[in-house]
C-alpha positions, 0 to 999 in steps of 0.5 A: 651841333656837336657842342652847346653853342647854337650857332655856327660861326663860319668864315668865308674867304671869297673875293667874288662877290656873286659867289658870296651872295649865292653862298650865304643864299644857300646857307639861308635856304638850307636853314643852317643856323649859322653865322656867315662873316665874309672877307675878300682877301687873304690879308683880310683872312689872317686879320680875321683869324688873328683879330687884328684891327677891324676885327678885333673881338670877333669870335673865332670861326667853327670852319673856314670855307676857303677859296683858292684864287684870291687877292693879295695872298691865294688859298694855298698860302692862308692854309699854310699859314693856318696850319703853321700855327698851333692854335689855328691849325685846328679849325677845319678848312674846306676849299670851297673854289671851282677849280677842279685841276689835279695839282690845286686839289693836290697841293690843297691836301699837302698842306692839310685841307680838311676837304676840297670841294668844288663849286657847283654850276647849279644853285641847288648844287650849293644848297646840297653842299651846305647841307653836307657840311652842317650834316658832317661837320656840325652833327657828325664829327667833333670839333676842338673848342674854338681857337685861341690864337697868341 
């Protein structure tokens, strides 16, 4: 990784329990030294990022993996709020979703997503994505210090 921490903190915002299970398994299988924190809806994602309620004291994530279709607030609404907050805006947000719709891709990038990845149909494809995330976000690029929202 590009900083002194050995473990990456990743916030996975995903409401589908099967996708959560498979994503966690892909991270384990890849050997990526990471902690995956999972929230299942948009409001909980913001609570996590602002360390409210049950998430008080949580470390800010180094990276957010964000689904589009979520209860309460959808992925674009969460992305808008993250990127409108100076402290949170520096956290890379990768959209990890099943949608391949052009309108979703364009909307994600218009709202400053750091990347857009379509969930693969095969587990091995998900492991490949995790390897790419580790290589790019935690070995190649320089990340800012952890966000400290007001």
